[in-house]
Structures are given as C-alpha cells and as structure tokens.
C-alpha positions in Angstrom: -70.0 48.7 -62.8 -68.1 51.9 -61.9 -68.3 51.1 -58.2 -67.0 47.7 -58.9 -64.1 49.1 -60.8 -63.3 51.5 -57.9 -63.6 48.7 -55.5 -61.1 46.7 -57.6 -58.7 49.6 -57.7 -59.0 50.1 -53.9 -58.5 46.4 -53.4 -55.5 46.4 -55.6 -54.1 49.4 -53.8 -54.7 47.8 -50.5 -53.0 44.6 -51.7 -50.0 46.7 -52.9 -49.8 48.4 -49.5 -49.9 45.0 -47.7 -47.3 43.5 -50.0 -45.0 46.5 -49.8 -45.6 46.9 -46.0 -45.0 43.2 -45.5 -41.8 43.3 -47.6 -40.6 46.3 -45.6 -41.4 44.4 -42.3 -39.7 41.3 -43.5 -36.6 43.2 -44.6 -36.5 44.9 -41.3 -36.7 41.6 -39.4 -34.0 40.1 -41.6 -31.8 43.1 -41.1 -32.3 43.1 -37.4 -31.8 39.4 -37.0 -33.1 37.1 -34.3 -33.1 38.9 -30.9 -31.3 36.0 -29.2 -28.6 35.8 -31.8 -28.1 39.6 -31.6 -27.7 39.5 -27.8 -25.4 36.4 -28.0 -23.2 38.0 -30.6 -23.0 41.2 -28.7 -21.6 39.3 -25.6 -19.3 37.2 -27.7 -17.9 40.2 -29.6 -17.0 42.3 -26.6 -13.4 41.6 -27.5 -13.1 41.3 -31.3 -10.3 40.2 -33.5 -8.4 43.1 -34.9 -9.7 45.7 -32.4 -7.3 48.4 -31.3 -4.8 47.2 -28.7 -2.7 50.2 -27.5 0.0 48.1 -25.8 0.3 45.9 -28.9 0.6 48.9 -31.2 3.0 50.8 -28.9 5.3 47.9 -27.8 4.5 44.8 -29.9 3.9 42.6 -26.8 3.0 39.5 -28.8 6.2 39.7 -30.8 8.2 40.2 -27.6 6.6 37.0 -26.3 7.5 35.1 -29.4 11.1 36.4 -29.3 11.5 35.4 -25.7 10.1 31.9 -26.4 11.8 31.0 -29.6 14.7 33.3 -30.3 18.2 33.8 -28.8 17.8 36.7 -26.4 19.2 38.4 -23.3 17.7 40.6 -20.6 18.3 42.1 -17.2 17.0 44.2 -14.3 18.9 46.4 -11.9 17.4 48.0 -8.8 19.2 50.2 -6.3 18.1 51.7 -3.0 17.9 55.5 -3.2 16.4 56.3 0.2 14.3 54.8 3.0 12.5 56.4 5.9 14.0 53.7 8.2 17.6 55.0 9.1 19.0 51.5 9.5 18.0 50.7 6.0 18.8 54.1 4.6 22.5 53.5 5.6 22.6 51.1 2.6 21.5 53.7 0.0 23.3 52.9 -3.3 23.1 49.1 -2.7 20.9 46.9 -4.8 20.5 43.8 -6.9 21.3 43.1 -10.6 19.8 40.1 -12.5 20.8 39.2 -16.0 20.2 36.3 -18.3 21.2 35.1 -21.7 19.8 32.2 -23.8 21.1 30.8 -27.1 18.2 28.7 -28.5 20.3 27.4 -31.4 23.1 25.8 -29.2 20.7 25.3 -26.2 23.1 27.2 -24.0 22.1 29.7 -21.3 23.7 31.8 -18.5 22.5 33.7 -15.5 24.0 36.2 -13.2 22.7 37.7 -10.0 24.9 40.4 -8.4 24.6 42.0 -5.0 25.6 45.7 -5.3 27.1 47.7 -2.3 28.3 51.2 -2.5 28.1 51.1 -6.3 30.3 48.0 -6.6 29.6 44.3 -6.9 29.7 42.7 -3.4 29.0 39.2 -4.6 27.9 37.4 -7.8 26.1 34.1 -8.4 26.9 32.9 -11.9 25.2 29.9 -13.6 25.7 28.3 -17.0 24.1 25.4 -18.8 25.3 23.9 -22.1 26.3 20.6 -23.6 24.5 18.8 -20.8 26.7 20.4 -18.2 25.5 22.7 -15.4 28.1 25.1 -13.9 27.9 27.4 -10.9 30.2 29.9 -9.2 30.4 32.6 -6.6 33.8 34.1 -7.2 33.8 36.2 -4.0 33.3 33.1 -1.9 35.3 30.4 -3.8 37.7 30.3 -6.7 36.1 27.0 -7.8 33.6 26.6 -10.6 31.3 23.8 -9.5 30.2 21.5 -12.4 27.5 18.8 -12.8 27.5 16.6 -15.9 23.9 15.8 -16.6 24.6 13.8 -19.7 24.7 10.0 -20.3 25.9 8.0 -17.3 24.5 10.4 -14.7 23.2 7.4 -12.7 26.6 5.8 -12.4 28.2 9.1 -11.5 25.7 9.7 -8.7 26.0 6.1 -7.3 29.8 6.3 -7.4 30.1 9.8 -5.9 32.4 9.5 -2.7 30.5 12.2 -0.9 27.1 12.8 -2.5 26.0 9.1 -2.7 26.6 8.4 1.1 24.9 11.7 2.0 21.8 10.7 -0.1 21.7 7.2 1.4 21.9 8.6 4.9 18.8 10.7 4.2 16.9 7.7 2.7 17.3 8.7 -0.9 18.3 6.1 -3.5 21.1 7.6 -5.7 20.1 5.6 -8.7 16.4 6.7 -8.4 17.5 10.3 -8.1 19.5 10.0 -11.3 16.5 8.5 -13.1 14.3 11.2 -11.8 16.7 13.9 -12.9 17.0 12.3 -16.4 13.2 12.3 -16.7 12.9 16.0 -15.7 15.6 17.0 -18.2 14.0 15.1 -21.0 10.7 16.7 -20.3 12.3 20.1 -20.1 14.0 19.6 -23.4 10.8 18.5 -25.1 8.9 21.5 -23.8 11.8 23.8 -24.8 11.7 22.4 -28.3 7.9 22.8 -28.4 7.3 19.0 -28.7 5.0 18.7 -25.7 3.5 20.6 -22.8 2.9 19.3 -19.3 -0.7 20.5 -19.5 -2.0 21.6 -22.8 -4.6 24.1 -21.7 -5.1 25.6 -25.1 -5.8 22.1 -26.6 -8.2 21.4 -23.7 -10.2 24.5 -24.4 -10.3 23.7 -28.1 -11.7 20.2 -27.3 -14.2 21.8 -24.9 -15.5 24.2 -27.6 -15.7 21.5 -30.2 -17.0 18.6 -28.2 -19.1 20.0 -25.3 -22.7 21.1 -25.8 -22.9 23.0 -22.6 -22.6 26.4 -24.3 -25.1 25.5 -27.0 -27.6 24.2 -24.5 -27.1 27.3 -22.4 -27.8 29.6 -25.4 -30.9 27.5 -26.3 -32.3 27.9 -22.8 -32.1 31.7 -22.9 -35.2 33.6 -23.7 -34.8 36.9 -25.4 -37.5 39.4 -26.5 -37.4 43.0 -27.7 -37.4 45.7 -25.1 -37.4 49.5 -25.1 -34.7 51.5 -26.7 -32.2 53.5 -24.7 -29.7 56.3 -25.1 -26.1 55.9 -24.0 -22.7 57.5 -24.4 -20.4 55.4 -26.5 -17.1 56.6 -28.0 -17.9 60.1 -26.6 -21.2 60.4 -28.5 -24.9 59.9 -27.5 -26.2 56.9 -29.4 -29.6 55.3 -29.5 -29.5 51.5 -28.8 -32.0 48.7 -29.2 -33.1 47.0 -26.0 -33.7 43.4 -25.2 -35.2 41.6 -22.2 -33.2 38.5 -21.4 -34.2 35.7 -19.0 -31.7 33.0 -17.8 -33.2 30.2 -15.7 -31.5 28.7 -12.7 -31.9 25.3 -14.3 -29.9 26.5 -17.4 -27.0 27.7 -15.3 -26.9 24.5 -13.2 -27.1 22.4 -16.4 -24.2 24.4 -17.9 -22.0 23.8 -14.8 -22.8 20.1 -14.7 -22.3 19.5 -18.4 -19.0 21.5 -18.4 -17.6 19.8 -15.3 -18.5 16.3 -16.7 -16.6 17.1 -19.8 -13.4 18.1 -18.0 -13.6 15.1 -15.7 -14.1 12.7 -18.6 -11.6 14.2 -21.0 -9.1 11.4 -21.7 -6.3 13.6 -23.0 -6.4 15.6 -19.8 -6.5 12.4 -17.7 -3.4 11.2 -19.5 -1.5 14.5 -19.0 -2.5 14.5 -15.4 -1.4 10.9 -15.0 2.0 11.9 -16.3 2.2 14.5 -13.6 1.1 11.9 -11.0 3.8 9.5 -12.2 6.4 12.3 -11.5 4.9 12.8 -8.1 5.0 9.1 -7.3 8.6 8.9 -8.5 9.6 11.9 -6.3 7.8 10.3 -3.3 9.6 7.1 -3.7 12.8 8.9 -4.2 12.4 10.8 -0.9 12.0 7.5 0.9 8.2 6.9 0.6 8.7 3.2 0.4 11.2 3.0 3.2 8.7 3.9 5.9 6.9 0.6 5.9 3.9 2.2 4.3 2.8 1.2 0.8 3.1 4.2 -1.6 0.1 4.5 -4.0 0.7 4.1 -7.7 0.2 7.0 -10.1 -3.0 5.5 -11.4 -4.4 5.1 -7.9 -3.4 8.7 -7.1 -5.1 9.9 -10.3 -8.3 8.1 -9.5 -8.4 9.3 -5.9 -7.8 12.9 -7.1 -10.6 12.7 -9.7 -13.0 11.2 -7.1 -12.2 14.0 -4.7 -12.6 16.6 -7.5 -15.9 15.2 -8.5 -17.2 15.1 -5.0 -16.1 18.7 -4.4 -17.7 19.9 -7.7 -20.9 18.1 -7.0 -21.0 19.7 -3.5 -20.4 23.1 -5.1 -23.1 22.7 -7.7 -25.6 21.4 -5.1 -24.9 24.5 -3.1 -25.4 26.8 -6.1 -28.6 24.9 -7.0 -30.1 25.6 -3.6 -28.8 29.2 -3.6 -29.3 30.6 -7.2 -32.5 31.9 -8.7 -33.4 33.0 -12.2 -31.6 36.0 -13.7 -33.5 38.8 -15.5 -31.5 41.3 -17.6 -32.1 44.3 -19.8 -29.5 44.4 -22.6 -28.8 47.3 -25.0 -26.9 46.9 -28.3 -25.8 49.7 -30.6 -26.3 49.9 -34.3 -22.9 48.2 -34.8 -24.1 45.2 -32.8 -21.8 46.0 -29.8 -22.9 45.4 -26.3 -23.4 48.8 -24.6 -25.3 48.2 -21.4 -26.4 45.3 -19.1 -28.7 45.7 -16.1 -30.0 42.8 -14.2 -31.5 41.4 -11.0 -31.5 38.1 -9.2 -31.5 36.8 -5.7 -29.5 34.3 -3.6 -31.0 32.0 -1.0 -29.4 30.8 2.2 -29.3 27.0 1.7 -29.2 26.4 5.5 -32.5 28.3 6.1 -36.0 27.9 4.9 -37.9 30.7 3.0 -39.8 31.6 6.2 -36.5 31.9 8.2 -34.6 34.1 5.9 -35.4 36.5 3.0 -33.3 35.9 -0.1 -30.4 38.3 -0.7 -31.4 40.6 -3.5 -28.7 41.2 -6.2 -28.7 44.1 -8.7 -25.9 44.4 -11.2 -25.1 46.7 -14.1 -22.4 47.5 -16.6 -22.1 50.2 -19.2 -19.4 49.9 -21.9 -18.5 53.4 -23.0 -15.9 52.6 -25.6 -13.0 54.7 -26.7 -10.2 53.3 -28.8 -11.8 49.9 -28.0 -15.1 49.0 -26.5 -14.0 48.3 -22.9 -11.5 51.2 -22.6 -14.1 53.1 -20.6 -16.7 51.4 -18.5 -18.7 51.5 -15.2 -19.9 48.4 -13.4 -21.7 47.8 -10.1 -23.0 44.9 -8.1 -25.3 45.6 -5.1 -26.3 42.9 -2.6 -29.0 43.7 0.0 -29.8 41.5 2.9 -32.2 43.2 5.3 -30.4 46.2 6.8 -27.0 45.1 5.4 -25.8 46.2 2.0 -22.7 45.4 0.1 -21.8 47.4 -3.0 -19.0 46.6 -5.4 -18.1 49.1 -8.1 -15.5 49.4 -10.9 -14.8 52.4 -13.0 -12.3 52.2 -15.9 -11.3 55.1 -18.0 -8.6 55.8 -20.7 -7.6 57.5 -23.8 -5.3 56.6 -26.8 -4.4 58.7 -29.8 -1.7 56.6 -31.3 1.0 58.1 -29.2 -0.4 59.1 -25.8 -1.9 56.4 -23.7 -3.7 57.0 -20.4 -5.7 54.6 -18.2 -7.2 54.2 -14.8 -9.1 51.7 -12.8 -10.9 52.4 -9.6 -12.3 49.5 -7.5 -14.5 50.0 -4.4 -16.1 47.7 -1.9 -18.5 49.4 0.5 -20.7 47.7 3.1 -23.3 49.2 5.5 -24.9 47.7 8.5 -23.3 45.8 11.4 -20.0 45.5 9.5 -19.7 48.9 7.9 -16.4 49.5 6.1 -15.0 50.8 2.8 -12.1 49.5 0.7 -10.7 51.3 -2.3 -8.0 50.4 -4.9 -6.9 52.8 -7.5 -4.6 52.3 -10.5 -3.6 55.0 -12.9 -1.0 55.3 -15.6 0.2 57.2 -18.6 2.7 56.7 -21.4 3.8 58.9 -24.3 5.7 57.3 -27.2 7.3 60.7 -28.0 10.1 60.5 -25.5 8.9 57.4 -23.9 7.9 58.9 -20.5 5.7 56.8 -18.2 4.0 57.4 -14.9 2.3 54.6 -13.0 0.4 54.9 -9.7 -1.4 52.4 -7.4 -2.9 52.7 -4.0 -5.1 50.7 -1.5 -7.0 52.4 1.3 -9.5 51.4 4.0 -12.0 53.8 5.5 -10.1 56.8 4.1 -6.7 55.7 5.3 -4.2 54.9 2.6 -2.6 51.6 3.5 -0.2 51.1 0.7 0.8 53.2 -2.4 3.2 52.5 -5.2 4.4 54.7 -8.0 6.9 54.3 -10.8 8.3 57.0 -13.1 10.8 56.9 -15.9 11.1 56.5 -19.6 11.3 53.9 -22.3 14.4 55.4 -23.9 15.1 52.7 -26.4 12.5 50.6 -28.3 12.3 48.5 -31.3 8.8 47.1 -31.3 8.7 43.4 -30.5 12.5 43.1 -30.6 14.3 45.2 -28.0 13.6 47.6 -25.2 15.4 49.6 -22.6 13.5 51.1 -19.7 15.0 53.7 -17.4 13.5 53.5 -13.9 13.9 57.0 -12.4 12.0 56.1 -9.3 9.9 53.4 -7.7 8.4 54.7 -4.5 6.5 52.5 -2.1 4.7 54.0 0.9 2.8 52.5 3.8 0.2 53.9 6.2 -0.1 57.3 4.6 3.6 57.8 3.9 4.5 57.0 7.5 7.1 54.7 6.0 8.5 54.8 2.5 11.3 53.5 0.3 12.6 54.8 -3.0 14.4 52.6 -5.7 15.8 53.3 -9.1 17.3 51.2 -11.9 16.8 49.9 -15.4 15.4 47.0 -17.4 16.5 45.8 -20.8 15.6 43.0 -23.2 16.6 42.2 -26.7 18.4 39.9 -29.1 21.4 38.0 -27.9 24.6 40.0 -28.4 27.7 37.7 -28.2 28.2 34.0 -27.5 27.0 32.3 -24.3 30.3 30.8 -22.9 31.1 28.5 -20.0 32.3 29.9 -16.7 36.0 30.5 -16.4 38.0 29.1 -13.4 39.2 25.9 -11.8 36.4 23.4 -12.2 35.3 21.0 -9.5 33.0 18.1 -10.4 30.6 18.0 -7.4 29.9 14.2 -7.9 33.6 13.2 -8.3 34.9 15.5 -5.5 36.3 13.8 -2.4 35.6 14.7 1.2 38.9 16.5 1.5 38.1 18.7 -1.5 34.8 19.6 0.0 36.4 20.4 3.3 38.8 22.7 1.6 36.0 24.4 -0.3 34.0 24.9 2.9 36.9 26.7 4.6 37.4 28.8 1.5 33.7 29.8 1.5 33.9 30.6 5.3 36.8 33.0 4.8 35.1 34.5 1.7 31.9 35.1 3.7 33.8 36.8 6.5 35.5 39.1 3.9 32.2 40.0 2.3 30.6 40.7 5.7 33.5 43.0 6.6 33.3 44.8 3.3 29.6 45.4 3.8 30.1 46.6 7.4 28.2 43.6 8.8 31.3 42.3 10.6 33.3 44.8 12.6 
C-alpha cells in the first residue's frame, strides 16, 4: 500500500510538472507568436508611425507642404556667380538669377518674377500675374507694355475675332474655336485641382483600392514558409543584442503569382480607367487642335486610344512576367528579429537563369544579398546592404552603407553607394553623400561626389545657415557657397545666394503699365511692339557687354 501511495505521489508530481511545463511552453508560444506573423510584421514595421523623423522635428516639413498647398504664401531663390575656373565665365562674376513667387489662395491671385542680375543690378525682369481670370505679362526692360489675356467667359469669341492671332492660328492649321475650348477645359481642371475637388490621377486612392480589394499581398504571405532558426547577435542602437532567427522560403511561383494578380488589378481598375480616359480625351482634343484631322488621316477617339494603350501595356507586362518566370528561382532567407519585433538582419540567396539558354549551356547567375539595420534615432538611420551576383569568372557587387546621428539638435548623415565588377568588364563606381545640420545657429554642410575607378568625376558642396526658421511656417536659408567641380577640380564654379519661404506679406496686385490685349491688338500695334523689343534687346546687350 505504501508503494502505491508513493507511486500516486510521483504520478501526481509528474502530472504537475507536465501541466506546469506545458503551460510555460504554451505561454512561450503565445508570447512569441506565429513565426510567419513575426517575420511579416517585422518587414511591415520597418517604418513605423510615430517614429523619430529628424527633418520633421527640426523643420516641420509636412506642415510646410500643407502651407504651400493650401495657404497664401510667398517664396524666392537668388543665386549669383562668385567665381569660375573658366575665364570667359568668370568675367560675369556677380551676375545671377532671382526667382520669386506669391500666391493668394483666398482671392486666387498669383504673381511671379524672374530677374536676371548683372553687376549687382537687375538687367531684365519677367513679370507674370494671374487674377480675376486675367493673365498679365511684362518685361519692362524690353517693352513698356503689359500684355494681357482675358481667360474669362467669351474667350472663344475673342480668339476667333482676333485680327492677328486668329489668322496666325489658321495658317498653322489650328482652329481658333477649338483652341479656346481646349484652354477653357484646362483652366477648369486646374481650378478644380487647386480647390482640391479632383486630381488628374488619384494615386493615393488607387493604392487604397489595391490594398483593400486585391488579394495579391495576402496570397503572397500565405505562400511564404517560415520556421525558427538559430539566434544571432547584432549591433542595434549602439548595443549588442540577441535576436531570434527565422528561415524563410519564398517560391518563384509565389512571386510570379503576386506580379500577375497585382498587374491584373491595375489593368482592370475601373476608376483608373476613367481617369486615364480623361487624360486621353485631352490628348485627342490637343491632337485635333494641332491639325490631326486636317491631314486626311482619321484621328482615333479617346476610347480607342485608351484601349490600344491598355492592350500594349498588358502585352508588355505579360512579356516581362514571362521573362521573370523563366529567369527567377526560389529565394531562401535568414531573418533576425530583436526583442521589440524589429527587423535587424536579412541574408538570402537565389539564382537567375538566362532564358535564352538551356541549363546545359549556361550556369545560373548566383545571387547573394544581405542587409543589416543598425538603428539609431530610427531603425534605418544606420545600415549596411549588399548584393553580389556571380556568373562564372565575372562578379558584380553592389553595396550601400548609411550612417547618421541625431540628438535633437545636431543631425549628421551619410550614404555611400558602390558598384564594383570584376572579370572582362572590370570597373568601380562610387557615389557618396554626406551632410550635417545644427539647429543652434542653423549651420549646414552638404557634400556629394561621384567617381569612377578612383577618379572623381563630379562633386558638389553647399554651405551656409538656416538663419530664420519658424517650423512649418517660414524659413530663410543663407547660401554661403555652392561649389561644383568636375574631373578632380579641373573645372569648378562657385555660387552663393539665399532662399526664403513663408506666409504672404502684402497683397498680390496686377502689373502696372499700359496694357495691351494680345487678342484685340492689331497688326500695327504688334509691329510697334516688335520694334520696341528690338531696341530694348540691343540696349540690354550693350549694358551686359554682349554688344560692343
């Protein structure tokens, strides 16, 4: 009886161990989650909502974009030549270009100025204004006239009745009435887009429909196979961390199915078809306007053009997918994820076939790829990536290294790209980009260079300071120098200037001067203007030293 009692106690203990152990195992599995879901989420959350965005924190870029799109604003850029290695160009040191624009979104008025600067003074100015359905243009240094074009109601009649413009259009095979109709359509579309009522191609809406209505992504995820792999140690955010490993297999059939399903969706999306048809209608109208029906050839309708374009697109896509189907092979990857569920490392292999050769004629091109995300203020601030392709004695290696730091005030960043090939066509290309910015004082320093086989082909640098900044609202950038060099500084040019953007200060007003309606003007008036412009051009040429 005693033995039986002991056996019962042992059995109870064993059961408890099994229950507890099973519970711990079950809890561990629940906390780890499904391996496939873990890997998929790691890829999907490389860029997460709310992650640190240094440029957004420092400048408020998204707010600037909203201000520019929906609020009254003004901005401008001035660049002047400081020096040039070419003596003939260096003689124009101090010359440059100024561009300024203003827009009043409430009154739908805008103005534009482009000024050519010579010896520190304005040599010539192009002034434009639009408001109350009237377009105005003037170059005061060439003509005292302000040229106007009334784009309001009755434009068609004004074009048809123009004593100079209508005959000139007809001589070139353009129907004045059709031109007026075309301009009216363009203006209506521009106004609708300006007011946010419509877009010529709503790409954001297209992608929303794709995510909601296409099963390509879900089918692709379902076709993936993921199993646990060995753990690994990596440097993330400056620390050594232990990461869980997963072995991932993606079949060629899954990739081809994803491409076919996605392409079918885009080709069959009715909203996209209608938006594209509207674009085709404008193209047809323009073709007819330019005399497409006056050549004796029948001009296709918008619907016919749309169908032909879609048929050609489908044929090209089918050809591309068939090529990939005969070229691609399965992909094997080892993926590591940290304790926060972030993707840290991807290493994989695959191969590419030559579709024009049989397996006995040519060995597949082996492809090895890797990417390590090292983090920082955000996951991809520092990373290393590489793709290696080997075909017999020939090797092509593509590498990318990204580094940066951000402490809330000081931002640094760099990106090095390299393409190196060995074998019959041995060569090496490099591109380097580096920059720094400090919000204390606003100093910035940007560098870029491209080289081949050790010879620097082109380099570009910019230095200066953001000396005025109200995040998302206004900015002034002093450009101390922009230096461009070629062939190892054999030739170089140095520019300086400034850029500014901010809320509209003051009213956008029409151009001042004697107006001339370009549609109502007679031939005599145009001849007088032509002579005035000729003498003005001679004067500008003499002032700039172009005419002795």
